[in-house]
C-alpha positions in Angstrom: 62.9 -30.2 -8.8 60.8 -27.2 -7.9 61.2 -26.1 -4.3 58.2 -26.8 -2.0 57.0 -24.4 0.6 55.6 -26.0 3.8 53.9 -25.1 7.0 56.0 -25.8 10.1 54.2 -23.8 12.8 50.6 -22.7 13.5 49.0 -20.5 16.1 45.5 -19.0 16.6 43.3 -16.8 18.8 39.8 -17.7 17.9 36.3 -17.6 19.4 36.5 -21.4 19.7 39.8 -21.3 21.7 42.9 -19.1 22.3 45.4 -21.7 21.1 45.6 -24.6 18.6 44.7 -27.3 21.2 41.7 -25.5 22.7 40.5 -24.5 19.3 40.7 -28.0 17.9 39.0 -29.5 21.0 36.0 -27.1 20.7 35.9 -27.4 16.9 35.7 -31.2 17.1 33.1 -31.0 19.9 30.9 -28.9 17.5 30.7 -26.0 19.9 29.1 -22.8 18.7 31.1 -19.7 19.5 28.6 -17.3 17.9 26.6 -15.5 20.5 25.0 -12.2 21.5 27.6 -9.4 21.5 28.5 -8.8 25.1 30.9 -5.8 25.0 28.3 -3.1 24.4 24.5 -2.7 24.0 23.2 -3.9 20.7 19.6 -2.9 21.2 19.7 -0.1 18.6 22.3 -1.7 16.4 21.9 -3.7 13.2 24.6 -6.3 14.0 23.6 -8.1 17.3 25.6 -11.3 17.2 29.2 -12.2 16.5 32.0 -14.6 17.2 33.7 -13.1 20.2 37.1 -14.0 21.7 36.7 -15.2 25.3 39.1 -15.0 28.2 42.1 -13.7 26.3 45.1 -12.9 28.4 47.0 -10.1 26.7 49.7 -10.2 29.3 50.7 -13.7 28.3 51.9 -12.5 24.9 52.2 -8.7 24.9 55.2 -7.1 26.6 53.9 -4.7 29.3 55.9 -1.8 27.8 53.7 -1.8 24.6 50.3 -2.8 25.9 49.0 0.8 26.1 50.5 1.5 22.6 48.5 -1.0 20.6 45.0 -2.0 19.6 43.2 -5.4 20.2 43.8 -6.6 16.7 47.5 -6.2 17.3 47.3 -8.1 20.5 45.6 -11.0 18.8 48.3 -11.0 16.1 51.1 -11.0 18.6 49.6 -13.9 20.4 48.9 -16.1 17.3 52.3 -15.3 15.8 54.1 -16.1 19.1 52.3 -19.5 19.2 53.3 -20.3 15.6 56.9 -19.4 16.3 56.9 -21.6 19.4 55.2 -24.4 17.5 57.8 -24.3 14.7 60.8 -24.0 17.1 62.2 -21.5 14.7 64.9 -19.2 16.2 65.2 -15.6 14.9 68.7 -14.2 15.5 71.4 -12.2 13.8 72.0 -14.9 11.3 68.5 -14.9 9.8 66.9 -11.7 11.0 67.1 -10.2 7.5 65.8 -13.4 5.9 62.7 -13.7 8.1 59.7 -11.8 6.7 56.2 -10.9 8.1 53.1 -10.9 5.8 49.8 -9.9 7.3 46.2 -9.7 6.0 43.8 -7.3 7.6 40.7 -5.6 6.4 39.9 -2.7 8.7 42.6 -1.9 11.2 42.1 -1.1 14.9 38.6 -0.2 16.2 39.1 -0.2 19.9 41.8 2.4 20.0 39.9 4.5 17.4 36.8 4.5 19.6 38.9 5.5 22.6 40.5 8.3 20.5 37.1 9.8 19.5 35.9 9.6 23.1 39.1 11.3 24.4 38.9 14.0 21.7 35.3 15.0 22.3 35.2 14.5 26.1 38.7 15.7 27.2 40.1 17.6 24.2 42.8 16.9 21.6 45.7 17.0 24.2 44.3 13.9 25.9 44.1 11.7 22.8 46.5 8.7 23.2 49.5 9.7 21.0 50.0 6.0 20.0 46.7 6.0 18.2 48.5 7.2 15.0 50.6 4.1 14.9 48.1 1.5 16.3 45.0 1.7 14.2 46.3 1.2 10.6 46.3 -2.3 9.0 50.1 -2.6 8.8 50.6 -2.1 12.6 50.5 -5.9 13.4 53.4 -6.4 11.0 55.4 -3.7 12.7 54.8 -4.9 16.2 55.6 -8.5 15.3 58.9 -7.2 13.9 59.6 -5.2 17.1 58.9 -8.1 19.4 60.7 -10.8 17.5 63.4 -8.9 15.6 62.3 -10.1 12.2 63.6 -7.6 9.6 63.2 -9.5 6.3 61.1 -8.4 3.3 57.6 -7.9 4.7 54.2 -6.6 3.6 50.6 -6.1 4.8 47.5 -6.4 2.5 44.0 -5.1 2.6 41.5 -6.8 0.3 38.3 -7.3 2.2 37.7 -11.0 3.0 40.6 -12.1 0.7 43.2 -10.0 2.6 44.8 -13.1 4.2 44.9 -15.1 1.0 46.8 -12.4 -0.8 49.2 -12.1 2.1 49.9 -15.8 1.7 50.4 -15.5 -2.0 53.1 -12.9 -1.7 54.6 -14.6 1.4 55.2 -17.8 -0.6 56.5 -15.9 -3.5 59.0 -14.1 -1.3 60.4 -17.5 -0.2 60.6 -18.9 -3.7 62.2 -15.7 -5.0 64.9 -16.0 -2.3 63.9 -12.8 -0.5 63.1 -14.7 2.7 64.0 -18.1 4.1 61.2 -18.0 6.7 57.9 -16.1 6.7 55.6 -15.4 9.6 52.3 -15.1 7.7 48.6 -14.8 8.7 45.8 -12.4 9.4 44.1 -10.6 12.2 40.8 -8.8 12.9 39.1 -7.3 16.0 35.8 -5.7 14.7 33.5 -6.6 17.6 33.1 -3.1 18.7 30.3 -0.5 18.6 31.9 1.7 16.0 33.0 -1.3 13.8 29.6 -3.0 13.7 28.0 0.3 12.7 30.4 0.6 9.8 30.3 -3.0 8.7 26.5 -3.0 8.8 26.4 -0.4 6.0 27.2 -3.1 3.5 23.8 -4.5 4.1 25.0 -8.1 4.1 25.1 -8.9 7.8 22.8 -11.0 10.0 20.6 -8.7 12.0 18.7 -11.0 14.3 19.6 -12.9 17.5 18.9 -16.5 16.3 22.5 -17.7 16.6 21.9 -21.2 17.9 22.5 -22.7 14.4 25.7 -20.8 13.9 26.4 -18.8 10.7 24.5 -21.1 8.4 26.5 -20.9 5.2 24.6 -21.9 2.1 21.3 -21.9 3.9 18.2 -21.9 1.7 16.7 -19.2 3.9 19.7 -16.9 3.9 20.1 -14.5 6.8 23.4 -12.8 6.1 27.0 -12.9 7.3 28.1 -13.2 10.9 31.0 -11.1 12.0 33.9 -12.8 13.8 37.2 -11.8 15.4 40.6 -13.4 15.9 43.9 -14.2 14.4 45.8 -17.1 12.9 49.4 -17.2 11.9 51.5 -19.8 10.1 55.3 -20.3 9.8 56.3 -20.9 6.2 59.6 -22.1 4.8 61.0 -24.3 2.1 60.9 -28.0 2.6 64.7 -28.2 2.3 65.1 -25.5 5.0 62.7 -27.3 7.3 64.5 -30.6 6.9 67.9 -29.0 7.4 66.9 -27.5 10.7 65.0 -30.6 11.8 61.7 -28.8 12.1 59.6 -30.8 14.7 56.7 -31.1 12.4 55.7 -30.4 8.8 51.9 -29.9 8.6 51.4 -29.6 4.9 52.8 -28.3 1.6 51.1 -25.0 0.6 50.9 -23.9 -3.0 50.8 -20.3 -4.2 47.2 -19.1 -4.1 45.5 -18.2 -7.3 44.2 -14.7 -7.2 41.7 -13.4 -9.8 40.5 -9.8 -9.9 37.5 -9.3 -12.2 34.3 -7.3 -11.9 31.6 -8.1 -11.7 32.2 -11.2 -9.7 30.5 -14.1 -11.6 30.0 -17.8 -11.7 32.3 -18.1 -14.8 35.2 -16.2 -13.1 35.0 -18.4 -10.0 34.6 -21.7 -12.0 37.5 -20.8 -14.3 39.8 -20.1 -11.3 39.1 -23.5 -9.8 39.6 -25.2 -13.2 43.0 -23.4 -13.5 44.2 -24.6 -10.1 43.3 -28.2 -11.0 44.9 -27.9 -14.4 48.1 -26.3 -13.2 48.5 -29.1 -10.5 47.5 -31.8 -13.0 44.6 -32.8 -10.8 41.0 -34.0 -11.5 38.2 -32.8 -9.2 38.0 -36.3 -7.8 41.6 -35.8 -6.5 40.5 -33.2 -4.0 39.5 -34.7 -0.7 37.9 -31.7 1.0 36.9 -28.2 -0.1 36.6 -25.3 2.4 34.7 -22.6 0.4 34.1 -19.0 1.1 30.6 -19.8 2.5 30.1 -16.4 4.0 26.2 -16.7 4.3 25.5 -13.8 2.0 22.9 -14.4 -0.6 24.6 -13.7 -3.9 27.9 -15.2 -2.9 26.4 -18.4 -1.6 24.2 -18.8 -4.6 27.1 -18.5 -7.1 29.4 -20.8 -5.0 26.7 -23.4 -4.8 26.3 -23.6 -8.6 30.1 -23.7 -9.1 30.8 -26.3 -6.5 28.0 -28.6 -7.7 29.2 -28.4 -11.3 33.0 -28.8 -10.7 32.6 -31.4 -8.0 29.9 -33.4 -9.6 27.7 -35.4 -7.3 29.6 -34.0 -4.3 32.7 -36.1 -5.1 34.5 -34.6 -2.1 33.7 -33.4 1.3 32.6 -29.7 1.6 32.8 -28.1 5.0 32.9 -24.6 6.4 34.6 -24.1 9.8 33.5 -20.4 10.0 29.9 -21.7 10.6 31.0 -22.0 14.2 32.8 -18.7 14.8 31.8 -16.2 12.0 33.8 -14.6 9.3 37.3 -13.5 10.3 38.0 -11.4 7.2 41.8 -10.9 7.1 42.3 -14.0 9.3 39.8 -16.2 7.4 42.1 -17.9 4.9 44.9 -18.7 7.4 42.3 -20.1 9.7 40.8 -22.3 6.9 44.4 -23.4 6.1 45.0 -24.3 9.7 41.8 -26.4 9.8 42.7 -28.2 6.6 46.2 -28.9 7.9 44.6 -30.3 11.1 42.4 -32.5 9.0 45.5 -33.9 7.3 47.4 -34.4 10.5 44.5 -36.2 12.3 43.0 -38.1 9.3 39.6 -36.6 9.9 37.1 -34.3 8.3 34.8 -32.3 10.5 31.2 -31.4 9.4 29.6 -28.0 8.9 28.0 -27.0 12.2 24.2 -26.6 12.4 21.2 -28.5 11.2 19.4 -26.5 8.5 18.3 -26.8 4.8 21.0 -25.8 2.3 20.5 -24.4 -1.2 19.5 -27.0 -3.8 22.4 -28.8 -5.5 24.9 -28.6 -2.6 25.5 -31.2 0.1 27.6 -30.1 3.0 29.5 -32.7 5.0 27.2 -33.2 8.0 29.0 -35.8 10.1 32.4 -36.5 11.5 34.5 -38.6 9.1 37.3 -40.2 11.1 40.0 -42.5 9.7 39.7 -40.4 6.5 42.9 -39.8 4.6 43.0 -36.1 3.6 45.8 -35.6 1.0 44.6 -32.5 -0.8 42.4 -29.6 0.3 41.1 -26.7 -1.7 40.5 -23.4 0.2 38.4 -20.8 -1.6 37.6 -17.2 -1.0 35.9 -14.2 -2.5 35.4 -10.5 -1.6 32.7 -8.0 -2.3 35.2 -6.1 -4.5 35.7 -8.7 -7.2 38.6 -10.7 -5.8 38.5 -14.5 -6.0 41.1 -16.7 -4.4 41.9 -20.4 -4.4 44.6 -22.2 -2.5 45.7 -25.9 -2.7 47.1 -27.6 0.4 48.8 -31.0 0.1 49.7 -33.5 2.8 53.4 -33.8 3.4 54.4 -37.5 3.2 57.9 -38.8 4.1 58.8 -42.4 3.4 55.2 -43.2 2.7 54.1 -42.0 6.2 52.6 -38.8 7.4 55.2 -36.5 9.1 53.8 -35.7 12.6 
């Protein structure tokens, strides 16, 4: 029998809440975490709203000796990964340190420390620039600091692929387990782009929301499209084989996670996206009706939403499954996006519920988003989709873990 990879721990720092429980409570309550950016003046900027982290206590997760050495996106990663490790009850020691890997998705590195560096350079001179900037801004830094803090020295990698960064990290993390390079992987993504410099740079793509009407959230698939909403945060998962999890008596097994399908083809098109979904279903011997819930990219950009609408309405004829987009409540988390959607789908499975897409608005013709809470709903299979501006499409199948006919809590 082929070995299965399962999720045994989860942690998150998100605009909706700085741990799993607070996130889930706010998500279920349909709270909107998108608001006016509060950390700097947005009067002359293009991006004026975002999903911002609130009341984050860095000292709870980050050793004091390294706080000055790191950027915010590293702090978020250290917090989310620590939560996931605690949740899984995994112990990293001399027996497994070289079999515990770290895989991270990140799109753009550390913005806060870069801004401080520019300010120090031009205001005070080169000698006053924080020397740790060189090791704290680049996308692989979270991987390094997680390794330092937890002593994980296994095969590890970081990936940059726009909004699909986290999905690709998951793909290679799972492969590293199945190939025997790792027994356990700490895998996820992290972003902290809610800064003045970052919003200026992101705005150059021309695909971001530029107004202050955030009351309806990010509005994915809206008929009157208004652009992406930027978010920040981090989500990490603990991955291991099912046999390894059972052997160590893991306290819970959230779900089985399949290797993501990654397709790189330019230009990005309806045919490419549809074929990718069809391949996932075929390889897993599934019919579209076998999928209980789909969490699409739904990034609120015009071209992406239009193509996804056509594909989803054709593959899942007559909306045969629930379609919901959690990021409507907190914005697009780029490198952390896929891991966050996986977390949401796993929580659907655990709690027998599907939560609706936030906001009352008119969607594009042909697509019906789930618009009400569906409790007592068995969620056995979830499909998580993603796409980037650079021609990368990703699809990931999540399956409920069942032991003896009952859900493993």
